[in-house]
ZALUM-311415 format. One record per atom (N, C-alpha, C): residue number from 1; atom name; x, y, z. Coordinates in steps of 0.2 Angstrom, whole numbers, plus 5000, padded with zeros to 4 digits. Layout:
{NUM, 'CA', {X, Y, Z}}
...
***
This chain:
{1, 'N', {5463, 5577, 5502}}
{1, 'CA', {5469, 5573, 5504}}
{1, 'C', {5473, 5578, 5507}}
{2, 'N', {5473, 5578, 5514}}
{2, 'CA', {5477, 5582, 5518}}
{2, 'C', {5483, 5578, 5520}}
{3, 'N', {5488, 5582, 5522}}
{3, 'CA', {5494, 5580, 5524}}
{3, 'C', {5493, 5575, 5530}}
{4, 'N', {5495, 5569, 5530}}
{4, 'CA', {5494, 5565, 5536}}
{4, 'C', {5499, 5567, 5542}}
{5, 'N', {5497, 5565, 5548}}
{5, 'CA', {5502, 5567, 5553}}
{5, 'C', {5508, 5563, 5554}}
{6, 'N', {5507, 5556, 5552}}
{6, 'CA', {5513, 5552, 5551}}
{6, 'C', {5512, 5548, 5545}}
{7, 'N', {5515, 5551, 5539}}
{7, 'CA', {5514, 5548, 5533}}
{7, 'C', {5516, 5541, 5532}}
{8, 'N', {5521, 5539, 5535}}
{8, 'CA', {5524, 5532, 5535}}
{8, 'C', {5519, 5527, 5538}}
{9, 'N', {5516, 5529, 5544}}
{9, 'CA', {5511, 5525, 5547}}
{9, 'C', {5505, 5524, 5543}}
{10, 'N', {5503, 5530, 5540}}
{10, 'CA', {5497, 5530, 5536}}
{10, 'C', {5497, 5526, 5529}}
{11, 'N', {5503, 5526, 5526}}
{11, 'CA', {5504, 5522, 5520}}
{11, 'C', {5504, 5515, 5522}}
{12, 'N', {5507, 5513, 5528}}
{12, 'CA', {5506, 5506, 5530}}
{12, 'C', {5499, 5504, 5532}}
{13, 'N', {5496, 5508, 5535}}
{13, 'CA', {5489, 5507, 5536}}
{13, 'C', {5485, 5506, 5530}}
{14, 'N', {5486, 5510, 5525}}
{14, 'CA', {5482, 5509, 5519}}
{14, 'C', {5484, 5502, 5516}}
{15, 'N', {5490, 5500, 5516}}
{15, 'CA', {5492, 5493, 5513}}
{15, 'C', {5488, 5488, 5517}}
{16, 'N', {5487, 5489, 5523}}
{16, 'CA', {5484, 5484, 5527}}
{16, 'C', {5477, 5483, 5525}}
{17, 'N', {5474, 5488, 5522}}
{17, 'CA', {5467, 5487, 5519}}
{17, 'C', {5467, 5485, 5512}}
{18, 'N', {5472, 5484, 5509}}
{18, 'CA', {5472, 5482, 5501}}
{18, 'C', {5476, 5476, 5500}}
{19, 'N', {5473, 5472, 5495}}
{19, 'CA', {5476, 5466, 5493}}
{19, 'C', {5482, 5467, 5490}}
{20, 'N', {5487, 5463, 5490}}
{20, 'CA', {5493, 5463, 5487}}
{20, 'C', {5492, 5464, 5479}}
{21, 'N', {5495, 5469, 5476}}
{21, 'CA', {5494, 5470, 5469}}
{21, 'C', {5500, 5468, 5465}}
{22, 'N', {5505, 5467, 5468}}
{22, 'CA', {5512, 5465, 5465}}
{22, 'C', {5514, 5458, 5466}}
{23, 'N', {5511, 5454, 5462}}
{23, 'CA', {5512, 5446, 5464}}
{23, 'C', {5509, 5445, 5471}}
{24, 'N', {5514, 5443, 5475}}
{24, 'CA', {5512, 5442, 5482}}
{24, 'C', {5514, 5447, 5487}}
{25, 'N', {5515, 5453, 5484}}
{25, 'CA', {5517, 5459, 5488}}
{25, 'C', {5514, 5465, 5486}}
{26, 'N', {5516, 5470, 5489}}
{26, 'CA', {5514, 5477, 5488}}
{26, 'C', {5519, 5481, 5485}}
{27, 'N', {5517, 5486, 5481}}
{27, 'CA', {5521, 5491, 5478}}
{27, 'C', {5518, 5498, 5480}}
{28, 'N', {5523, 5502, 5483}}
{28, 'CA', {5521, 5509, 5485}}
{28, 'C', {5526, 5513, 5481}}
{29, 'N', {5523, 5518, 5477}}
{29, 'CA', {5527, 5523, 5474}}
{29, 'C', {5527, 5530, 5478}}
{30, 'N', {5533, 5532, 5479}}
{30, 'CA', {5533, 5539, 5483}}
{30, 'C', {5536, 5544, 5478}}
{31, 'N', {5532, 5548, 5475}}
{31, 'CA', {5533, 5552, 5469}}
{31, 'C', {5532, 5559, 5471}}
{32, 'N', {5535, 5564, 5467}}
{32, 'CA', {5534, 5571, 5468}}
{32, 'C', {5541, 5574, 5466}}
{33, 'N', {5541, 5581, 5466}}
{33, 'CA', {5547, 5584, 5463}}
{33, 'C', {5553, 5584, 5467}}
{34, 'N', {5559, 5585, 5464}}
{34, 'CA', {5565, 5585, 5468}}
{34, 'C', {5565, 5589, 5474}}
{35, 'N', {5568, 5586, 5480}}
{35, 'CA', {5568, 5590, 5486}}
{35, 'C', {5562, 5590, 5490}}
{36, 'N', {5557, 5586, 5488}}
{36, 'CA', {5551, 5586, 5492}}
{36, 'C', {5550, 5582, 5498}}
{37, 'N', {5556, 5577, 5499}}
{37, 'CA', {5556, 5573, 5505}}
{37, 'C', {5554, 5566, 5503}}
{38, 'N', {5555, 5564, 5497}}
{38, 'CA', {5553, 5557, 5495}}
{38, 'C', {5558, 5552, 5498}}
{39, 'N', {5564, 5553, 5498}}
{39, 'CA', {5569, 5548, 5501}}
{39, 'C', {5568, 5547, 5508}}
{40, 'N', {5567, 5552, 5512}}
{40, 'CA', {5565, 5552, 5519}}
{40, 'C', {5559, 5548, 5521}}
{41, 'N', {5554, 5549, 5517}}
{41, 'CA', {5548, 5545, 5518}}
{41, 'C', {5549, 5538, 5516}}
{42, 'N', {5552, 5536, 5511}}
{42, 'CA', {5553, 5530, 5509}}
{42, 'C', {5557, 5526, 5514}}
{43, 'N', {5562, 5529, 5517}}
{43, 'CA', {5566, 5526, 5522}}
{43, 'C', {5562, 5525, 5528}}
{44, 'N', {5558, 5529, 5530}}
{44, 'CA', {5553, 5528, 5536}}
{44, 'C', {5548, 5523, 5535}}
{45, 'N', {5546, 5522, 5529}}
{45, 'CA', {5541, 5516, 5528}}
{45, 'C', {5545, 5510, 5528}}
{46, 'N', {5551, 5509, 5525}}
{46, 'CA', {5555, 5503, 5525}}
{46, 'C', {5558, 5502, 5532}}
{47, 'N', {5559, 5507, 5537}}
{47, 'CA', {5561, 5505, 5544}}
{47, 'C', {5556, 5501, 5547}}
{48, 'N', {5549, 5502, 5545}}
{48, 'CA', {5544, 5499, 5549}}
{48, 'C', {5542, 5492, 5546}}
{49, 'N', {5545, 5490, 5541}}
{49, 'CA', {5543, 5484, 5538}}
{49, 'C', {5550, 5480, 5536}}
{50, 'N', {5551, 5474, 5539}}
{50, 'CA', {5557, 5471, 5538}}
{50, 'C', {5557, 5468, 5531}}
{51, 'N', {5551, 5467, 5527}}
{51, 'CA', {5551, 5464, 5521}}
{51, 'C', {5552, 5469, 5515}}
{52, 'N', {5553, 5476, 5517}}
{52, 'CA', {5553, 5481, 5512}}
{52, 'C', {5560, 5482, 5509}}
{53, 'N', {5559, 5483, 5502}}
{53, 'CA', {5565, 5485, 5498}}
{53, 'C', {5564, 5491, 5495}}
{54, 'N', {5569, 5496, 5496}}
{54, 'CA', {5568, 5503, 5493}}
{54, 'C', {5572, 5503, 5486}}
{55, 'N', {5569, 5505, 5481}}
{55, 'CA', {5573, 5506, 5475}}
{55, 'C', {5572, 5514, 5473}}
{56, 'N', {5578, 5517, 5473}}
{56, 'CA', {5578, 5524, 5471}}
{56, 'C', {5578, 5525, 5463}}
{57, 'N', {5573, 5528, 5461}}
{57, 'CA', {5573, 5528, 5453}}
{57, 'C', {5578, 5533, 5450}}
{58, 'N', {5581, 5537, 5454}}
{58, 'CA', {5587, 5541, 5451}}
{58, 'C', {5592, 5536, 5449}}
{59, 'N', {5592, 5530, 5452}}
{59, 'CA', {5598, 5525, 5450}}
{59, 'C', {5596, 5522, 5443}}
{60, 'N', {5589, 5523, 5441}}
{60, 'CA', {5587, 5520, 5435}}
{60, 'C', {5587, 5525, 5429}}
{61, 'N', {5589, 5531, 5430}}
{61, 'CA', {5589, 5536, 5425}}
{61, 'C', {5595, 5536, 5421}}
{62, 'N', {5595, 5537, 5415}}
{62, 'CA', {5601, 5537, 5411}}
{62, 'C', {5603, 5545, 5410}}
{63, 'N', {5606, 5547, 5416}}
{63, 'CA', {5608, 5554, 5416}}
{63, 'C', {5603, 5559, 5418}}
{64, 'N', {5605, 5565, 5417}}
{64, 'CA', {5600, 5571, 5419}}
{64, 'C', {5594, 5572, 5414}}
{65, 'N', {5595, 5569, 5408}}
{65, 'CA', {5589, 5570, 5404}}
{65, 'C', {5585, 5563, 5403}}
{66, 'N', {5586, 5559, 5408}}
{66, 'CA', {5583, 5552, 5408}}
{66, 'C', {5576, 5551, 5410}}
{67, 'N', {5573, 5556, 5412}}
{67, 'CA', {5566, 5555, 5414}}
{67, 'C', {5561, 5552, 5409}}
{68, 'N', {5562, 5554, 5402}}
{68, 'CA', {5557, 5551, 5397}}
{68, 'C', {5558, 5543, 5397}}
{69, 'N', {5564, 5540, 5399}}
{69, 'CA', {5565, 5533, 5398}}
{69, 'C', {5564, 5529, 5405}}
{70, 'N', {5562, 5533, 5410}}
{70, 'CA', {5561, 5530, 5417}}
{70, 'C', {5555, 5525, 5417}}
{71, 'N', {5550, 5527, 5414}}
{71, 'CA', {5544, 5522, 5415}}
{71, 'C', {5545, 5515, 5412}}
{72, 'N', {5549, 5515, 5406}}
{72, 'CA', {5551, 5509, 5403}}
{72, 'C', {5556, 5505, 5408}}
{73, 'N', {5560, 5508, 5411}}
{73, 'CA', {5565, 5504, 5416}}
{73, 'C', {5561, 5502, 5422}}
{74, 'N', {5556, 5506, 5425}}
{74, 'CA', {5552, 5504, 5430}}
{74, 'C', {5548, 5498, 5428}}
{75, 'N', {5545, 5499, 5423}}
{75, 'CA', {5540, 5493, 5420}}
{75, 'C', {5544, 5487, 5419}}
{76, 'N', {5550, 5487, 5417}}
{76, 'CA', {5555, 5481, 5416}}
{76, 'C', {5556, 5478, 5423}}
{77, 'N', {5557, 5482, 5428}}
{77, 'CA', {5558, 5479, 5435}}
{77, 'C', {5551, 5476, 5438}}
{78, 'N', {5546, 5480, 5437}}
{78, 'CA', {5539, 5478, 5440}}
{78, 'C', {5536, 5472, 5437}}
{79, 'N', {5536, 5472, 5430}}
{79, 'CA', {5532, 5467, 5427}}
{79, 'C', {5533, 5460, 5429}}
{80, 'N', {5539, 5458, 5429}}
{80, 'CA', {5540, 5451, 5432}}
{80, 'C', {5538, 5450, 5439}}
{81, 'N', {5539, 5455, 5443}}
{81, 'CA', {5537, 5454, 5450}}
{81, 'C', {5529, 5453, 5451}}
{82, 'N', {5526, 5456, 5446}}
{82, 'CA', {5518, 5456, 5446}}
{82, 'C', {5516, 5448, 5444}}
{83, 'N', {5521, 5445, 5441}}
{83, 'CA', {5519, 5438, 5440}}
{83, 'C', {5523, 5433, 5444}}
{84, 'N', {5526, 5436, 5450}}
{84, 'CA', {5529, 5432, 5455}}
{84, 'C', {5536, 5429, 5453}}
{85, 'N', {5539, 5433, 5448}}
{85, 'CA', {5546, 5431, 5447}}
{85, 'C', {5550, 5437, 5449}}
{86, 'N', {5557, 5436, 5450}}
{86, 'CA', {5561, 5441, 5452}}
{86, 'C', {5562, 5447, 5447}}
{87, 'N', {5562, 5453, 5449}}
{87, 'CA', {5563, 5459, 5444}}
{87, 'C', {5570, 5461, 5445}}
{88, 'N', {5572, 5464, 5439}}
{88, 'CA', {5579, 5467, 5439}}
{88, 'C', {5580, 5474, 5437}}
{89, 'N', {5585, 5477, 5439}}
{89, 'CA', {5586, 5484, 5437}}
{89, 'C', {5593, 5485, 5437}}
{90, 'N', {5595, 5490, 5432}}
{90, 'CA', {5602, 5492, 5432}}
{90, 'C', {5604, 5499, 5434}}
{91, 'N', {5609, 5499, 5438}}
{91, 'CA', {5611, 5506, 5441}}
{91, 'C', {5614, 5510, 5436}}
{92, 'N', {5612, 5517, 5436}}
{92, 'CA', {5616, 5522, 5432}}
{92, 'C', {5621, 5524, 5437}}
{93, 'N', {5628, 5524, 5434}}
{93, 'CA', {5633, 5527, 5438}}
{93, 'C', {5634, 5534, 5436}}
{94, 'N', {5632, 5539, 5441}}
{94, 'CA', {5632, 5546, 5439}}
{94, 'C', {5639, 5549, 5438}}
{95, 'N', {5644, 5546, 5442}}
{95, 'CA', {5651, 5549, 5441}}
{95, 'C', {5654, 5546, 5435}}
{96, 'N', {5653, 5540, 5433}}
{96, 'CA', {5656, 5538, 5426}}
{96, 'C', {5651, 5539, 5420}}
{97, 'N', {5645, 5541, 5421}}
{97, 'CA', {5640, 5543, 5416}}
{97, 'C', {5639, 5537, 5411}}
{98, 'N', {5638, 5531, 5415}}
{98, 'CA', {5637, 5525, 5411}}
{98, 'C', {5633, 5520, 5415}}
{99, 'N', {5630, 5515, 5412}}
{99, 'CA', {5626, 5510, 5416}}
{99, 'C', {5632, 5506, 5420}}
{100, 'N', {5630, 5503, 5426}}
{100, 'CA', {5634, 5499, 5430}}
{100, 'C', {5631, 5492, 5431}}
{101, 'N', {5631, 5490, 5437}}
{101, 'CA', {5629, 5483, 5439}}
{101, 'C', {5621, 5482, 5439}}
{102, 'N', {5619, 5476, 5439}}
{102, 'CA', {5612, 5474, 5439}}
{102, 'C', {5611, 5473, 5446}}
{103, 'N', {5604, 5474, 5448}}
{103, 'CA', {5602, 5472, 5455}}
{103, 'C', {5595, 5468, 5454}}
{104, 'N', {5594, 5463, 5458}}
{104, 'CA', {5588, 5459, 5458}}
{104, 'C', {5584, 5460, 5464}}
{105, 'N', {5577, 5460, 5463}}
{105, 'CA', {5572, 5461, 5468}}
{105, 'C', {5568, 5455, 5468}}
{106, 'N', {5568, 5451, 5474}}
{106, 'CA', {5564, 5445, 5475}}
{106, 'C', {5556, 5447, 5475}}
{107, 'N', {5552, 5443, 5472}}
{107, 'CA', {5545, 5444, 5473}}
{107, 'C', {5542, 5443, 5480}}
{108, 'N', {5536, 5446, 5481}}
{108, 'CA', {5533, 5446, 5488}}
{108, 'C', {5536, 5452, 5492}}
{109, 'N', {5533, 5453, 5498}}
{109, 'CA', {5535, 5458, 5502}}
{109, 'C', {5533, 5465, 5500}}
{110, 'N', {5537, 5470, 5502}}
{110, 'CA', {5535, 5477, 5500}}
{110, 'C', {5541, 5480, 5496}}
{111, 'N', {5539, 5483, 5490}}
{111, 'CA', {5543, 5486, 5486}}
{111, 'C', {5541, 5494, 5486}}
{112, 'N', {5546, 5498, 5488}}
{112, 'CA', {5545, 5505, 5488}}
{112, 'C', {5549, 5508, 5483}}
{113, 'N', {5546, 5511, 5478}}
{113, 'CA', {5549, 5514, 5472}}
{113, 'C', {5549, 5522, 5474}}
{114, 'N', {5555, 5525, 5475}}
{114, 'CA', {5555, 5532, 5477}}
{114, 'C', {5559, 5536, 5472}}
{115, 'N', {5556, 5541, 5470}}
{115, 'CA', {5559, 5546, 5466}}
{115, 'C', {5554, 5549, 5461}}
{116, 'N', {5557, 5554, 5458}}
{116, 'CA', {5553, 5558, 5453}}
{116, 'C', {5551, 5553, 5447}}
{117, 'N', {5545, 5553, 5445}}
{117, 'CA', {5543, 5548, 5440}}
{117, 'C', {5542, 5541, 5442}}
{118, 'N', {5542, 5539, 5449}}
{118, 'CA', {5542, 5532, 5451}}
{118, 'C', {5535, 5529, 5449}}
{119, 'N', {5530, 5533, 5448}}
{119, 'CA', {5523, 5531, 5446}}
{119, 'C', {5522, 5533, 5439}}
{120, 'N', {5519, 5528, 5435}}
{120, 'CA', {5516, 5530, 5429}}
{120, 'C', {5510, 5525, 5427}}
{121, 'N', {5506, 5527, 5423}}
{121, 'CA', {5500, 5523, 5421}}
{121, 'C', {5502, 5516, 5419}}
{122, 'N', {5508, 5515, 5416}}
{122, 'CA', {5510, 5508, 5414}}
{122, 'C', {5511, 5503, 5420}}
{123, 'N', {5512, 5506, 5426}}
{123, 'CA', {5513, 5501, 5431}}
{123, 'C', {5507, 5502, 5436}}
{124, 'N', {5502, 5506, 5435}}
{124, 'CA', {5497, 5507, 5439}}
{124, 'C', {5493, 5501, 5442}}
{125, 'N', {5492, 5496, 5437}}
{125, 'CA', {5489, 5490, 5440}}
{125, 'C', {5492, 5486, 5446}}
{126, 'N', {5499, 5487, 5446}}
{126, 'CA', {5502, 5484, 5452}}
{126, 'C', {5504, 5488, 5458}}
{127, 'N', {5502, 5494, 5457}}
{127, 'CA', {5503, 5499, 5463}}
{127, 'C', {5498, 5499, 5468}}
{128, 'N', {5500, 5497, 5474}}
{128, 'CA', {5495, 5497, 5480}}
{128, 'C', {5494, 5504, 5483}}
{129, 'N', {5499, 5508, 5482}}
{129, 'CA', {5498, 5515, 5485}}
{129, 'C', {5503, 5520, 5481}}
{130, 'N', {5500, 5526, 5479}}
{130, 'CA', {5504, 5531, 5477}}
{130, 'C', {5504, 5537, 5482}}
{131, 'N', {5510, 5539, 5484}}
{131, 'CA', {5511, 5544, 5489}}
{131, 'C', {5514, 5550, 5485}}
{132, 'N', {5511, 5556, 5485}}
{132, 'CA', {5514, 5562, 5482}}
{132, 'C', {5516, 5567, 5487}}
{133, 'N', {5522, 5569, 5486}}
{133, 'CA', {5525, 5574, 5491}}
{133, 'C', {5526, 5580, 5487}}
{134, 'N', {5526, 5586, 5491}}
{134, 'CA', {5526, 5592, 5488}}
{134, 'C', {5529, 5597, 5493}}
{135, 'N', {5532, 5602, 5491}}
{135, 'CA', {5535, 5608, 5495}}
{135, 'C', {5536, 5614, 5490}}
{136, 'N', {5536, 5620, 5493}}
{136, 'CA', {5538, 5626, 5489}}
{136, 'C', {5544, 5625, 5485}}
{137, 'N', {5544, 5628, 5479}}
{137, 'CA', {5550, 5627, 5474}}
{137, 'C', {5557, 5629, 5478}}
{138, 'N', {5557, 5635, 5481}}
{138, 'CA', {5563, 5637, 5484}}
{138, 'C', {5565, 5633, 5490}}
{139, 'N', {5561, 5630, 5494}}
{139, 'CA', {5562, 5625, 5499}}
{139, 'C', {5565, 5619, 5496}}
{140, 'N', {5562, 5616, 5490}}
{140, 'CA', {5565, 5610, 5487}}
{140, 'C', {5572, 5612, 5484}}
{141, 'N', {5573, 5617, 5481}}
{141, 'CA', {5579, 5619, 5478}}
{141, 'C', {5585, 5619, 5483}}
{142, 'N', {5583, 5622, 5489}}
{142, 'CA', {5588, 5623, 5494}}
{142, 'C', {5590, 5616, 5497}}
{143, 'N', {5585, 5611, 5498}}
{143, 'CA', {5586, 5604, 5500}}
{143, 'C', {5590, 5601, 5495}}
{144, 'N', {5588, 5601, 5488}}
{144, 'CA', {5592, 5598, 5483}}
{144, 'C', {5599, 5600, 5483}}
{145, 'N', {5600, 5606, 5483}}
{145, 'CA', {5607, 5609, 5483}}
{145, 'C', {5611, 5607, 5489}}
{146, 'N', {5608, 5607, 5495}}
{146, 'CA', {5611, 5604, 5501}}
{146, 'C', {5613, 5597, 5501}}
{147, 'N', {5608, 5593, 5498}}
{147, 'CA', {5609, 5586, 5498}}
{147, 'C', {5614, 5584, 5493}}
{148, 'N', {5614, 5587, 5487}}
{148, 'CA', {5618, 5585, 5481}}
{148, 'C', {5624, 5590, 5480}}
{149, 'N', {5624, 5595, 5483}}
{149, 'CA', {5630, 5600, 5482}}
{149, 'C', {5629, 5604, 5476}}
{150, 'N', {5634, 5608, 5475}}
{150, 'CA', {5634, 5613, 5469}}
{150, 'C', {5634, 5609, 5463}}
{151, 'N', {5636, 5603, 5463}}
{151, 'CA', {5636, 5599, 5456}}
{151, 'C', {5629, 5599, 5453}}
{152, 'N', {5624, 5599, 5457}}
{152, 'CA', {5617, 5599, 5455}}
{152, 'C', {5614, 5606, 5452}}
{153, 'N', {5617, 5611, 5455}}
{153, 'CA', {5615, 5618, 5453}}
{153, 'C', {5614, 5619, 5445}}
{154, 'N', {5619, 5617, 5441}}
{154, 'CA', {5618, 5619, 5434}}
{154, 'C', {5612, 5615, 5431}}
{155, 'N', {5610, 5609, 5434}}
{155, 'CA', {5605, 5605, 5431}}
{155, 'C', {5598, 5607, 5434}}
{156, 'N', {5598, 5610, 5439}}
{156, 'CA', {5591, 5611, 5443}}
{156, 'C', {5586, 5614, 5439}}
{157, 'N', {5587, 5619, 5435}}
{157, 'CA', {5581, 5622, 5431}}
{157, 'C', {5579, 5618, 5426}}
{158, 'N', {5583, 5614, 5422}}
{158, 'CA', {5581, 5610, 5417}}
{158, 'C', {5577, 5604, 5420}}
{159, 'N', {5580, 5601, 5426}}
{159, 'CA', {5577, 5596, 5429}}
{159, 'C', {5570, 5597, 5431}}
{160, 'N', {5569, 5603, 5434}}
{160, 'CA', {5563, 5606, 5437}}
{160, 'C', {5558, 5606, 5431}}
{161, 'N', {5560, 5609, 5425}}
{161, 'CA', {5556, 5609, 5419}}
{161, 'C', {5554, 5602, 5417}}
{162, 'N', {5559, 5598, 5417}}
{162, 'CA', {5557, 5591, 5415}}
{162, 'C', {5552, 5587, 5419}}
{163, 'N', {5552, 5589, 5426}}
{163, 'CA', {5548, 5586, 5430}}
{163, 'C', {5541, 5589, 5429}}
{164, 'N', {5540, 5595, 5428}}
{164, 'CA', {5533, 5598, 5426}}
{164, 'C', {5530, 5595, 5420}}
{165, 'N', {5534, 5594, 5415}}
{165, 'CA', {5532, 5591, 5409}}
{165, 'C', {5529, 5584, 5410}}
{166, 'N', {5533, 5580, 5414}}
{166, 'CA', {5532, 5573, 5416}}
{166, 'C', {5525, 5573, 5420}}
{167, 'N', {5525, 5577, 5425}}
{167, 'CA', {5519, 5576, 5430}}
{167, 'C', {5513, 5579, 5427}}
{168, 'N', {5514, 5584, 5422}}
{168, 'CA', {5508, 5586, 5419}}
{168, 'C', {5505, 5581, 5414}}
{169, 'N', {5510, 5578, 5410}}
{169, 'CA', {5508, 5573, 5405}}
{169, 'C', {5504, 5567, 5409}}
{170, 'N', {5507, 5565, 5415}}
{170, 'CA', {5504, 5559, 5418}}
{170, 'C', {5498, 5561, 5423}}
{171, 'N', {5498, 5567, 5425}}
{171, 'CA', {5493, 5569, 5430}}
{171, 'C', {5494, 5565, 5437}}
{172, 'N', {5501, 5564, 5438}}
{172, 'CA', {5503, 5560, 5444}}
{172, 'C', {5499, 5562, 5450}}
{173, 'N', {5499, 5568, 5452}}
{173, 'CA', {5496, 5570, 5459}}
{173, 'C', {5489, 5569, 5459}}
{174, 'N', {5486, 5569, 5453}}
{174, 'CA', {5478, 5567, 5453}}
{174, 'C', {5477, 5560, 5455}}
{175, 'N', {5482, 5556, 5454}}
{175, 'CA', {5481, 5549, 5455}}
{175, 'C', {5483, 5546, 5462}}
{176, 'N', {5486, 5551, 5466}}
{176, 'CA', {5489, 5550, 5473}}
{176, 'C', {5483, 5547, 5478}}
{177, 'N', {5485, 5542, 5482}}
{177, 'CA', {5481, 5540, 5487}}
{177, 'C', {5482, 5545, 5493}}
{178, 'N', {5488, 5547, 5494}}
{178, 'CA', {5490, 5551, 5500}}
{178, 'C', {5494, 5557, 5497}}
{179, 'N', {5493, 5563, 5499}}
{179, 'CA', {5497, 5569, 5497}}
{179, 'C', {5500, 5572, 5504}}
{180, 'N', {5506, 5573, 5503}}
{180, 'CA', {5510, 5575, 5509}}
{180, 'C', {5514, 5582, 5507}}
{181, 'N', {5512, 5587, 5511}}
{181, 'CA', {5516, 5593, 5510}}
{181, 'C', {5521, 5593, 5515}}
{182, 'N', {5527, 5594, 5513}}
{182, 'CA', {5533, 5594, 5518}}
{182, 'C', {5536, 5601, 5519}}
***
């Protein structure tokens, strides 16, 4: 699995060859460690499909130590969509450190789940494509701090350790349809 020359185009081409697995639509998970370029790729995929909805899984986390509960939140969003019903998710307000408003996702079309832990075996039957992004740790750290500011710095090491535990437990990279080195 080499790095595609145009990952967004390659993801969409892959979807063209696959039957919708999420009700009447497709589900793409863009996963990998923090700072690897997941948001950028998810946005590029969505720019090319008018029916695309991007959900950032960092908005489904209950704070910095929320990775263990993420699969449950993602499953609650995806399961009804798989049956052709609207899915719902609740946004975590990082500034207030509490749950905020609910969001609804209509069935059909393309759902792009982007973020650390967006894929798990619990939702695998509905996933049309899993894309794994990776980059060297120092590059990812620099990107993360540039994006999120120094507020992220105190959490970086614990977050990185939590990612390793999650990815090792799920063997996420091993399940990827496409691997992208950024």
